[in-house]
N, C-alpha and C positions, 0 to 999 in steps of 0.2 A: 778137494773137499770144500774149500772156501768158495769156489765158483758155484758148486751145488747149493750151498747155503744162501748165496746171493740170489740165485734163481728163486728159491723158496721165499725169500723176502719180497722179491718183485711180485710173486703170486699173492702174498698176503696183502701187498699194498693195493691190489686191484680191488679188494673188498671195500676199501674206504675212498677209492678214486685218487689215490696218493701216488707218488713217485719216490723211488729209492734214489739217494744221491750217490753219484759215481764215487766209489771208495778210493782213497789213497792207497798205494801199495808199497811194501818194502819187504824184500826177501821172502816172497810168497804169501805174506800176510796182507789182509785187507783191513783198513782201519780208517778211523776219522781223525783228522787233525784240526787244530785250531786255526784261526784266520791268518795268523802270522806264519805258522809252519807251512801252510799250504802253498805259500808263494815260491817255495824252493822244493817241494816234493812232488814225485810223479804220481799220476793217478792210474786208473785201470788201463788206460790206453798205452801204457808202457807194455803191457802183456797182450791186449786184445785190440782187434779193430772195432771200435765202439759203434761206428755207423752200422757195420754188419750185424753186430750183436743186438743193437736196438731194433733193427729191421726183423731179426729173427724172433725176439721177444714179442714184438706186436703182432707179427703173423701167427702166433700161437695163442694169442689172447692175453698175454702178460702186459703189464705197464713197462714202459721203457725207463731208462735211467736219466736223472736230471743232473745237470752239472753243478758243482759246488758254488758257481758264481750265481746260478739261478736260485739255489737254496739261500745264499746270502742276501740276494736281492729281495726275496720274500720274507725272511725271517729276521733279517737285520741283527744278526748276532744274538738272538734269543730262542730258547726252546720253552714252548708252553708246557711240555711234559718230557721228563726223563724216566725211562723204564729200565728196571733191572728184571730180566726174565730169570725165574728160579727153576733149576733143573735137577733131576735125579735126587741123589742123597740129601742135597741141600734143602729140598722141600721138606723132608722128614725133620731136619734140624729146626726149621722155622716153625713147624707145627709144635714141636716141643717147647719152644720157647713161648709162643703165643697162646698154646692150648686151644687154638682154634683151627680145626682140620678141614673146615668146609669153605673157608674164604679163598677166593682165587686172586683177589686184588686187595693190597693192604699197604699201610705205610711200612717201609723198610724198618726191620725191627733191631738192627744192631749198628754199631759204629762203622763207619766206612761206607754204608749204603743209605744212611739217612740223608735227608734233604740237603742238597748242596745249593749255595747260591750261584756258584759258577762251575761248569763242567767244560773242560777243553776250551776254555775262552768264551763259552757261551753263557748267558745268563739264563738261569733255570727258574721257572715259575712254580713247578710242582714235580715231586719225585715219587714213584710208587714201585712196589714189587709185584710181579705177576708170576703166579704159580702155574707154569704150563702143563703140570701134571693134572691140575683141575680144570683150567681154562682151555677148552678145546672148540668153543663156539666162536666163529668170526663175528656173529651178530652181538654176542655178548662182549666181545673184545672191542667192537666199535662203540657200543652204548655205555658200557661200564668202565672202560679204560681210556679210549681215545676221546670220547665225547666231543667230537668236532674240533679238537685242538689241531690248528694248521701245522704247527712245527714241532716234530717228535723226534727225540733222541733215544736210541737203544745202546745199552752199554755193551751187552755182548749177545749176539744172535747165532745160534748153532744149527739153524735150519730145521726142517721138518723131517720127522721119521718115526719109526716104531719104538725106537730105544728111549729110555727114561731121560737120556741126556739131550733129547731133541724135543721140539714142539710138535703138536699133533693138530695143526689147523687144516681143515679141508681146503682143497682147491676150488676157486670160484668157477662157476658154470661156464664162463667165457673161455676157459682154457680147454680147447678140444683134444689137444694131445700134449701131455706133460713133457717138459723138457728136462734133460739131465746135463750135467757138465760136458758129456761127450758131444752134445749137440751145439755147444758154443764154442767150438774150436776154431774161432775166427782170430788167428793170431796177429799180432802186430807185424806190418809189412817190413819194418826195419829188421826185426828178429828172424823172419823168414828169409830175407835177403842174406843175412849173416850165415844161416844154416845152409843155404844153397852155395854161397861162396866157399864156405869151408869144405862142404861135401865135394865140390867139383875140384878143388886144389889139392885136398889131402887124401881123398878116398877114391875118386874116379866114379865111373857110372855104375859099377858093380862092386859091392862090398857086403860084408856080414855085420849085422847090428847085434850088440851085446848089451843087455840092461841088467845090472846087478843090484839087487835090493837085499843086502845082508840084514838090515834092520827087521825086515819082515820074518826072517827065519828065527832071529833072536826074540822078537815079540811073541812068537808062538812057542817059546820054551826051547828053542835050539841053543846050540853052543857054538863057540868059534871053531872048534874041530869039525863040527858038522858043516859050517860054512865052508871050511877048506875042502872037505870031501865033496861037497856040491859043486865047488869050482872046478875040481878035477874031473867030475862027470861032464860038466859043461865044456871044459877045454877039450876033452876027448871027442865030444860031439862036433865042435868046431874043426878040430884036426881031421876028422873024417871027411867033412865038406872040402876042406882044403886038399886032401889028398885025391879026392874025386876030381877036383879041378885040375890037378897035376896029371892025374892018369888020363884025363880026356884032353890033354894038351892046351887047356885054358890058362890064361893068366891067373895066378893064385890070388884070390881076393883078399883085400885087407880087411882088418876087423876093427870096428869102431866100438869102443867101450865107454858106457856112461855108468858110473857107480855112485850109489848114495853115500858112500864113505869118502868120496873125494872132498877137497877143501870147499867146493861150491855146492856140495850135495845136501842131503837132508839135515835138518837142524834138530831131529828127534833125539831124545836121550838114548834111544836104542842103537843109535849109530855111533856112539862115543867109542866103544871097544873096537869095532871094525875100523874106524878112522884112526885110532891109535895103531892098529896093526895093518895099516893100508898097504905099507911096503911088502910086508909078508904076503899079503893076499894077492897082489899084483905080480909078485916074484913067482908065486905058486901057479898063477894062470900063465905066465910067460914060460915057465919051466916045462908045462905040460904041451905046449905048442911047439912044433918043430920050426915052423915058418915065423920069422920075427916080423910080424905084421900088425901089431897093436897100435891103434891111433886113438888119441884122447883129444877132447876140445879144450883149447886153452883160452878162457875168457879174457885174459889180459891182452891177448893179440887183437882183440876187438873192443878194448876198453870197457868191458862189462863188469860191473861190480855187484849187481843185484842177483841173488841166487834164483829168484823166480824167473828172470830173463835168461839165465843160464839153462834152467830146466826146459824152458820152451824151445830154445835153440836146439838142445840135446833131443828133445821129443822128435823135432822135425828132421834132424838128421837120422835118428833111429828108424823112423818110418819110411825113410828113403832107401833103406838097404833091401837087398834081394832075399835075405833070410833074417829072422828075428829070433835070437837066443835070449831067454830071460830066466832069471833065477830070483827066487824069493816070493813073488806074487804080490797080491795087495790091489786095492782099487786103482791106484795110480799106474801100476803096470797094466791092468786090464784096459784102461783108457788107451794106452799106447798100442796095445794089441789090436784093438778095434780100429784105431786110426791107421795102423800098418795094413791091416787087411783091406780097408776101405780105399786107402791111397793108391795102390797099384793093382787092384782087383786080384790081390793074393787070395789063397785060401789059408785055412789054419794049418794046413800041411807044412806051410812055410814058417810057422811058429813052433819053436822048440822050447818046451817048458821043463825047468830043472828045480826041484825042491820047492814047488809053489804049493799055496794052500788050496 
């Protein structure tokens, strides 16, 4: 989702002939750091091949990303404008405070969002709040908000969309085919090498991929007993495939498992309960399978500490399998399904869904 929001921001930048600065990354989050912090922090190239990403953006009419060093050269530690985008229910709160429901741009009305002299180490000239529920015109955004200011900071950007928690700016006419996060799957060569090394050593050329998203089940009102039952159904499906291997005289395929409740998995609050019961869940999966063939990726063996890096390695292991079993659903899992099908010219017949939305 962060990648999708970044794409939307590069589209918005096109309207004013601007560039978005390459974000710093930490555990799947994209963020801005101050001048001192950036010296020791990784940027987006920890996850993606930025040359390939910029080429893709430009080829579709988006503006590419600028380096933090370029930003510093131009802006010299100063922000002409710092923006707080106001989303969803927060817009109602502001209207109640100000009693002005028609204004889209205004001084931020409460402590914590009022003008700051310094933000993340940058000197700030002006601070404004922007109600994206009202402001949907890029022309008005340029003339009433940006006003030609060369160096802009955005405190929180949630991307474009139809929800009240997103902005609704139109795409510029230069974009002939909109991109989604699926189109920017140019992963870091280092992480791709790790995925390939692990797969070849621990799994072999033929294996079954399993992706568990317990948080998706709980998010939609499910319970832990429901997660356990879903695991039983999934395990029965895997066992059927392994029995078929055995019946046909083939080597029984190993099973690679990536789970959101692993220590390096999701950081969502919905995953706390599954993580607390992770041993129970894995024991349940093992108990259902006759063949002891479950394999997990160990980030420590490759000196990986960032959860975003782990996710990308696991994605590329998952899509290398001969079959893909998934539980829970969600946009992240949909992304992997599409990559799996695209990777080896599979069909969706090789995708087995359990308890998905």
